[in-house]
C-alpha positions as CSV (number, residue, x, y, z in Angstrom):
1,M,119.7,92.3,97.9
2,N,118.8,93.4,101.4
3,S,121.6,92.7,103.8
4,E,119.8,93.8,107.0
5,A,119.2,91.1,109.6
6,P,115.5,90.5,110.2
7,R,114.0,92.3,113.2
8,P,111.6,90.5,115.6
9,V,108.0,91.5,115.5
10,H,106.3,91.5,118.9
11,L,102.6,91.1,119.4
12,K,102.4,94.4,121.3
13,D,103.6,96.2,118.2
14,Y,101.0,94.6,115.8
15,R,98.7,97.0,114.0
16,P,96.0,95.8,111.5
17,P,97.2,96.3,107.9
18,A,95.8,99.4,106.2
19,Y,94.7,97.3,103.2
20,L,93.3,93.8,102.6
21,I,94.0,91.8,99.4
22,D,90.8,89.9,98.5
23,T,92.1,88.1,95.3
24,V,95.3,87.6,93.5
25,D,95.3,86.3,89.9
26,L,98.7,85.4,88.3
27,D,99.5,84.7,84.7
28,I,103.0,83.3,84.5
29,A,104.9,82.7,81.2
30,L,108.1,80.7,82.0
31,D,111.1,81.4,79.9
32,P,114.8,80.7,80.7
33,E,115.7,84.2,79.4
34,A,112.8,86.3,80.6
35,T,109.9,84.9,82.6
36,R,106.9,87.2,82.6
37,V,104.3,87.5,85.3
38,A,101.1,89.5,85.1
39,V,99.2,90.1,88.3
40,R,95.7,91.3,89.0
41,M,94.7,92.0,92.6
42,A,91.6,93.2,94.3
43,I,92.7,95.4,97.2
44,R,90.5,97.4,99.6
45,H,90.9,99.5,102.7
46,N,90.8,97.5,106.0
47,P,87.9,98.8,108.2
48,K,89.8,97.5,111.3
49,A,92.7,99.8,110.5
50,G,90.5,102.8,111.3
51,N,91.5,106.0,109.5
52,V,95.0,104.8,109.0
53,T,96.2,105.4,105.4
54,A,99.4,104.0,104.1
55,E,101.0,104.0,100.7
56,L,101.0,100.8,98.8
57,K,104.6,99.7,97.9
58,L,105.7,97.3,95.3
59,N,108.5,95.2,96.8
60,G,110.8,93.1,94.7
61,E,114.4,92.4,93.8
62,F,115.7,91.8,90.3
63,L,112.4,92.7,88.7
64,T,111.5,95.1,85.9
65,L,108.1,96.8,86.2
66,E,106.6,97.2,82.8
67,H,103.4,99.0,83.8
68,I,100.9,99.4,86.6
69,A,97.3,100.5,86.6
70,I,94.5,101.2,89.1
71,D,91.0,100.5,87.8
72,G,92.3,100.3,84.3
73,Q,94.1,103.7,84.4
74,L,97.9,103.5,83.8
75,L,100.1,105.2,86.4
76,P,103.2,107.1,85.4
């Protein structure tokens, strides 16, 4: 769990995000022992971000990633 105190974000520091998420589809199977969530997202580069490139990060706590794919191709 992250123990750092949140830092304020000022309007002057705002930058458009490098990517936009157009759709998010969730398939959730609730189970007291092991809830499973499958996610499919449509993500694209944000033209307002200019040539800014940023890596996409998967953020989560107490989660186990089973697999991830881009355009149907599994990533290592």
